[in-house]
C-alpha positions as a Markdown table, in Angstrom:
| # | Residue | x | y | z |
|---|---|---|---|---|
| 1 | Met | -15.5 | 3.8 | 13.1 |
| 2 | Ala | -12.9 | 4.5 | 10.4 |
| 3 | Leu | -9.8 | 2.3 | 10.6 |
| 4 | Leu | -7.6 | 5.2 | 9.5 |
| 5 | Asp | -8.6 | 8.9 | 9.8 |
| 6 | Ile | -6.3 | 11.5 | 8.3 |
| 7 | Gln | -7.3 | 14.9 | 9.5 |
| 8 | Ser | -6.1 | 18.0 | 7.6 |
| 9 | Val | -2.6 | 16.8 | 7.3 |
| 10 | Thr | 0.1 | 19.1 | 5.8 |
| 11 | Lys | 3.8 | 18.3 | 5.0 |
| 12 | Arg | 6.4 | 20.8 | 3.7 |
| 13 | Phe | 9.9 | 20.2 | 2.6 |
| 14 | Gly | 11.5 | 23.7 | 2.8 |
| 15 | Gly | 9.4 | 25.9 | 0.4 |
| 16 | Leu | 7.7 | 22.9 | -1.2 |
| 17 | Cys | 4.3 | 21.9 | 0.2 |
| 18 | Ala | 4.2 | 18.2 | -0.7 |
| 19 | Ile | 0.9 | 17.5 | 1.1 |
| 20 | Asn | -1.5 | 20.3 | 1.7 |
| 21 | Asn | -4.5 | 20.0 | 4.2 |
| 22 | Val | -5.4 | 16.4 | 3.1 |
| 23 | Ser | -8.2 | 14.6 | 4.9 |
| 24 | Leu | -9.1 | 11.0 | 4.2 |
| 25 | Thr | -10.8 | 8.2 | 6.0 |
| 26 | Ile | -10.4 | 4.4 | 5.3 |
| 27 | Asn | -13.0 | 2.0 | 6.5 |
| 28 | Pro | -12.3 | -1.5 | 7.8 |
| 29 | Gly | -12.3 | -4.1 | 5.1 |
| 30 | Glu | -12.2 | -1.9 | 2.1 |
| 31 | Ile | -9.7 | -1.4 | -0.7 |
| 32 | Met | -9.0 | 2.3 | -1.2 |
| 33 | Gly | -7.1 | 3.4 | -4.2 |
| 34 | Leu | -4.9 | 6.5 | -4.2 |
| 35 | Ile | -4.1 | 8.0 | -7.6 |
| 36 | Gly | -2.6 | 11.1 | -9.1 |
| 37 | Pro | 0.3 | 12.3 | -11.4 |
| 38 | Asn | 3.9 | 11.5 | -10.6 |
| 39 | Gly | 5.1 | 13.9 | -7.9 |
| 40 | Ala | 1.5 | 14.5 | -6.7 |
| 41 | Gly | 2.4 | 13.5 | -3.1 |
| 42 | Lys | 1.0 | 10.0 | -2.9 |
| 43 | Thr | 4.1 | 8.3 | -1.5 |
| 44 | Thr | 4.7 | 11.2 | 0.8 |
| 45 | Leu | 1.2 | 10.6 | 2.3 |
| 46 | Phe | 2.2 | 6.9 | 2.7 |
| 47 | Asn | 5.3 | 8.0 | 4.5 |
| 48 | Leu | 3.3 | 10.2 | 6.9 |
| 49 | Ile | 0.9 | 7.4 | 7.7 |
| 50 | Ala | 3.7 | 4.9 | 8.4 |
| 51 | Gly | 5.8 | 7.4 | 10.4 |
| 52 | Phe | 8.7 | 7.8 | 8.0 |
| 53 | Tyr | 8.1 | 11.6 | 7.9 |
| 54 | Pro | 6.8 | 13.9 | 10.7 |
| 55 | Val | 3.6 | 15.7 | 10.1 |
| 56 | Asp | 3.8 | 19.5 | 10.1 |
| 57 | Ser | 0.2 | 20.1 | 10.9 |
| 58 | Gly | -3.0 | 18.0 | 11.3 |
| 59 | Asn | -3.5 | 14.6 | 12.9 |
| 60 | Ile | -3.6 | 10.9 | 11.9 |
| 61 | Leu | -5.7 | 8.5 | 13.9 |
| 62 | Phe | -5.6 | 4.7 | 13.6 |
| 63 | Gln | -8.3 | 2.7 | 15.2 |
| 64 | Asp | -9.4 | 5.9 | 16.9 |
| 65 | Glu | -6.0 | 6.4 | 18.5 |
| 66 | Lys | -3.7 | 9.3 | 17.6 |
| 67 | Ile | -0.5 | 8.1 | 15.9 |
| 68 | Thr | 0.7 | 11.4 | 14.5 |
| 69 | Asn | 4.5 | 11.5 | 14.4 |
| 70 | Leu | 5.0 | 8.1 | 16.0 |
| 71 | Pro | 8.2 | 6.4 | 14.7 |
| 72 | Pro | 7.8 | 3.7 | 12.0 |
| 73 | Tyr | 8.3 | 0.8 | 14.3 |
| 74 | Glu | 5.5 | 2.0 | 16.6 |
| 75 | Cys | 3.1 | 2.4 | 13.6 |
| 76 | Cys | 4.1 | -1.1 | 12.6 |
| 77 | Arg | 3.4 | -2.5 | 16.0 |
| 78 | Lys | -0.1 | -0.9 | 16.0 |
| 79 | Gly | -0.9 | -2.7 | 12.8 |
| 80 | Ile | 0.3 | -0.6 | 9.8 |
| 81 | Gly | 2.3 | -2.5 | 7.2 |
| 82 | Arg | 3.7 | -1.3 | 3.9 |
| 83 | Thr | 5.6 | -2.0 | 0.7 |
| 84 | Phe | 7.9 | 0.4 | -1.2 |
| 85 | Gln | 8.1 | 1.6 | -4.8 |
| 86 | Thr | 11.6 | 0.2 | -4.9 |
| 87 | Val | 11.5 | -3.3 | -3.5 |
| 88 | Lys | 13.4 | -3.5 | -0.3 |
| 89 | Ile | 14.5 | -7.1 | 0.4 |
| 90 | Phe | 17.7 | -8.8 | 1.6 |
| 91 | Pro | 19.1 | -9.8 | -1.8 |
| 92 | His | 21.9 | -12.0 | -0.5 |
| 93 | His | 19.7 | -14.0 | 1.9 |
| 94 | Asp | 17.1 | -16.6 | 1.1 |
| 95 | Val | 13.4 | -15.9 | 0.8 |
| 96 | Leu | 12.5 | -17.6 | 4.1 |
| 97 | Tyr | 15.1 | -15.5 | 5.9 |
| 98 | Asn | 13.6 | -12.4 | 4.5 |
| 99 | Val | 10.1 | -13.1 | 5.8 |
| 100 | Thr | 11.4 | -14.6 | 9.1 |
| 101 | Val | 13.2 | -11.4 | 10.0 |
| 102 | Ala | 10.0 | -9.4 | 9.3 |
| 103 | Ala | 8.0 | -11.7 | 11.6 |
| 104 | Leu | 10.5 | -11.6 | 14.5 |
| 105 | Pro | 9.4 | -8.2 | 16.1 |
| 106 | Arg | 5.9 | -9.6 | 16.5 |
| 107 | Leu | 6.6 | -13.2 | 17.5 |
| 108 | Lys | 10.0 | -12.8 | 19.2 |
| 109 | Lys | 11.2 | -16.4 | 18.8 |
| 110 | Val | 13.0 | -17.6 | 15.7 |
| 111 | Lys | 11.2 | -21.0 | 15.5 |
| 112 | Glu | 7.7 | -19.3 | 15.6 |
| 113 | Ser | 8.8 | -16.7 | 13.2 |
| 114 | Arg | 10.0 | -19.3 | 10.7 |
| 115 | Glu | 6.8 | -21.2 | 11.0 |
| 116 | Ala | 4.8 | -18.0 | 10.4 |
| 117 | Ala | 7.0 | -17.1 | 7.5 |
| 118 | Leu | 6.4 | -20.5 | 5.8 |
| 119 | Glu | 2.7 | -20.0 | 6.1 |
| 120 | Ile | 2.9 | -16.6 | 4.6 |
| 121 | Leu | 5.1 | -17.8 | 1.7 |
| 122 | Ser | 2.5 | -20.4 | 0.9 |
| 123 | Phe | -0.2 | -17.8 | 1.0 |
| 124 | Val | 1.6 | -15.5 | -1.5 |
| 125 | Gly | 2.7 | -18.4 | -3.8 |
| 126 | Leu | 6.4 | -18.4 | -2.9 |
| 127 | Ala | 6.7 | -21.6 | -0.8 |
| 128 | Arg | 8.8 | -23.4 | -3.5 |
| 129 | Lys | 11.2 | -20.4 | -3.6 |
| 130 | Lys | 11.9 | -20.4 | 0.2 |
| 131 | Asp | 15.5 | -21.5 | -0.2 |
| 132 | Gln | 16.3 | -19.2 | -3.2 |
| 133 | Leu | 18.3 | -16.0 | -2.7 |
| 134 | Gly | 16.4 | -12.7 | -3.0 |
| 135 | Asn | 18.5 | -11.5 | -5.9 |
| 136 | Gly | 17.6 | -14.6 | -7.9 |
| 137 | Leu | 13.9 | -13.8 | -8.0 |
| 138 | Thr | 12.0 | -12.3 | -10.9 |
| 139 | Leu | 10.6 | -8.8 | -10.5 |
| 140 | Ala | 7.1 | -10.3 | -9.9 |
| 141 | Glu | 8.5 | -12.7 | -7.3 |
| 142 | Arg | 10.4 | -9.9 | -5.5 |
| 143 | Lys | 7.2 | -7.8 | -5.3 |
| 144 | Arg | 5.4 | -10.9 | -3.8 |
| 145 | Leu | 8.3 | -11.2 | -1.3 |
| 146 | Glu | 7.9 | -7.5 | -0.4 |
| 147 | Ile | 4.2 | -8.2 | 0.3 |
| 148 | Ala | 5.0 | -11.3 | 2.3 |
| 149 | Lys | 7.4 | -9.3 | 4.5 |
| 150 | Ala | 4.7 | -6.7 | 5.1 |
| 151 | Leu | 2.2 | -9.5 | 6.0 |
| 152 | Ala | 4.6 | -11.0 | 8.4 |
| 153 | Thr | 4.2 | -7.9 | 10.6 |
| 154 | Lys | 0.5 | -8.8 | 11.0 |
| 155 | Pro | -1.0 | -5.6 | 9.7 |
| 156 | Lys | -4.6 | -4.5 | 10.0 |
| 157 | Leu | -3.9 | -1.9 | 7.3 |
| 158 | Leu | -1.6 | -2.6 | 4.4 |
| 159 | Leu | -0.1 | 0.2 | 2.3 |
| 160 | Leu | 0.8 | -1.1 | -1.2 |
| 161 | Asp | 3.0 | 1.3 | -3.3 |
| 162 | Glu | 2.9 | 0.4 | -7.0 |
| 163 | Val | 3.1 | -3.3 | -6.5 |
| 164 | Met | 2.0 | -3.9 | -10.1 |
| 165 | Ala | 4.5 | -1.5 | -11.7 |
| 166 | Gly | 6.7 | -3.3 | -14.3 |
| 167 | Leu | 4.6 | -6.5 | -14.4 |
| 168 | Asn | 3.3 | -8.1 | -17.5 |
| 169 | Pro | -0.5 | -8.7 | -17.9 |
| 170 | Thr | -0.4 | -12.3 | -16.5 |
| 171 | Glu | 1.6 | -11.1 | -13.5 |
| 172 | Val | -0.8 | -8.2 | -13.0 |
| 173 | Glu | -3.8 | -10.7 | -12.9 |
| 174 | Glu | -1.9 | -12.8 | -10.4 |
| 175 | Ala | -1.2 | -9.7 | -8.2 |
| 176 | Leu | -4.9 | -8.8 | -8.4 |
| 177 | Val | -5.9 | -12.2 | -7.1 |
| 178 | Leu | -3.4 | -11.9 | -4.2 |
| 179 | Ile | -4.6 | -8.4 | -3.2 |
| 180 | Arg | -8.2 | -9.5 | -3.1 |
| 181 | Lys | -7.2 | -12.6 | -1.1 |
| 182 | Ile | -5.4 | -10.4 | 1.4 |
| 183 | Arg | -8.5 | -8.2 | 1.8 |
| 184 | Asp | -10.7 | -11.3 | 2.1 |
| 185 | Gly | -8.5 | -12.4 | 4.9 |
| 186 | Gly | -9.5 | -9.3 | 6.9 |
| 187 | Ile | -6.7 | -6.8 | 6.0 |
| 188 | Thr | -7.7 | -3.3 | 4.8 |
| 189 | Ile | -5.8 | -2.0 | 1.9 |
| 190 | Leu | -4.7 | 1.4 | 0.7 |
| 191 | Leu | -2.8 | 1.2 | -2.6 |
| 192 | Ile | -1.1 | 3.5 | -5.1 |
| 193 | Glu | -1.2 | 2.3 | -8.6 |
| 194 | His | -0.9 | 3.8 | -12.1 |
| 195 | Val | -2.6 | 1.0 | -14.1 |
| 196 | Met | -5.9 | 2.8 | -14.3 |
| 197 | Gln | -8.1 | 0.0 | -15.5 |
| 198 | Val | -6.7 | -2.2 | -12.7 |
| 199 | Ile | -7.2 | 0.2 | -9.8 |
| 200 | Met | -10.6 | 1.3 | -11.1 |
| 201 | Asn | -11.9 | -2.2 | -10.9 |
| 202 | Leu | -10.0 | -3.2 | -7.8 |
| 203 | Ser | -10.9 | -0.3 | -5.5 |
| 204 | Asp | -14.0 | 0.2 | -3.5 |
| 205 | Arg | -13.3 | 3.9 | -3.4 |
| 206 | Leu | -10.7 | 6.2 | -4.9 |
| 207 | Ala | -9.0 | 9.4 | -3.7 |
| 208 | Ile | -7.1 | 11.6 | -6.2 |
| 209 | Ile | -4.1 | 13.7 | -5.1 |
| 210 | His | -2.9 | 16.6 | -7.3 |
| 211 | Tyr | -0.1 | 19.0 | -6.4 |
| 212 | Gly | -0.3 | 17.7 | -2.8 |
| 213 | Glu | -4.1 | 18.3 | -2.5 |
| 214 | Lys | -7.0 | 15.9 | -2.5 |
| 215 | Ile | -9.1 | 17.1 | -5.4 |
| 216 | Ser | -11.8 | 14.4 | -5.4 |
| 217 | Glu | -12.9 | 11.2 | -3.7 |
| 218 | Gly | -15.6 | 8.6 | -4.4 |
| 219 | Ile | -16.4 | 5.3 | -6.1 |
| 220 | Pro | -14.5 | 4.6 | -9.3 |
| 221 | Gln | -17.5 | 5.1 | -11.6 |
| 222 | Glu | -18.0 | 8.6 | -10.3 |
| 223 | Met | -14.3 | 9.4 | -10.5 |
| 224 | Ala | -14.1 | 8.4 | -14.1 |
| 225 | Lys | -16.7 | 11.1 | -14.9 |
| 226 | Asp | -15.3 | 13.8 | -12.6 |
| 227 | Lys | -14.0 | 16.7 | -14.8 |
| 228 | Arg | -11.3 | 17.6 | -12.2 |
| 229 | Val | -10.0 | 14.0 | -12.2 |
| 230 | Ile | -10.0 | 13.8 | -16.0 |
| 231 | Glu | -8.2 | 17.1 | -16.4 |
| 232 | Ala | -5.6 | 16.3 | -13.7 |
| 233 | Tyr | -4.9 | 12.7 | -14.4 |
| 234 | Leu | -7.1 | 10.4 | -16.5 |
| 235 | Gly | -7.2 | 12.4 | -19.7 |
| 236 | Lys | -10.2 | 13.0 | -21.9 |
| 237 | Glu | -9.6 | 9.7 | -23.8 |
| 238 | Tyr | -10.0 | 7.5 | -20.7 |
| 239 | Val | -13.0 | 5.2 | -20.7 |
| 240 | Phe | -13.9 | 3.2 | -17.5 |
| 241 | Arg | -14.8 | -0.4 | -18.3 |
| 242 | Glu | -16.3 | -2.0 | -15.3 |
| 243 | Gly | -15.6 | -5.7 | -14.5 |
| 244 | Gln | -12.3 | -6.0 | -16.4 |
| 245 | Asn | -9.3 | -7.3 | -14.4 |
């Protein structure tokens, strides 16, 4: 059984069809990459999955249960966590507060939420920063805090939206280690990323969105040779190097 089953989903904004008849399944325990040019509709699809936008047609099933057009807090309760392109933290509160607040809807009690937050901060490598204000963190640390907040909601599926954008090579390597560790901990991952060599080697499968439509899907080695994918996004100069990153 697929963990997430997107069935012929369409989303329009006035005369613009941002997502057009897209179908996609994500299996438990895999890392699925979602790629495509800027404006292709990738983040819009995330917003449909997480309940931020209503679906115009089609259905979304999570663990074989229909979640189409449920509000974000209901999608979160069912086990869908996410990060955002623009990091959304509480900049004037400390790191521990940020993660504690994210854990509260699940755990209800402040003490339990703080304890869970401390464990998560240790997991993502931010335990020593727990008392630092959010606005005092580096970009890489803010992105880790964003992931920590998402993990505090106890997701079964984690949507990662360009968590490596703006990072230097060392920080990208550290992010890759963290993402694999999250998956190894039993959380399925759907991620958007523009660093091609990274997502090609990180993902078990890839789906390519272009002008709101899914134009191809498969394992990275196949996608690197697909003419539609090369023309739409990768470019003729792209060479897939397996095993890097």
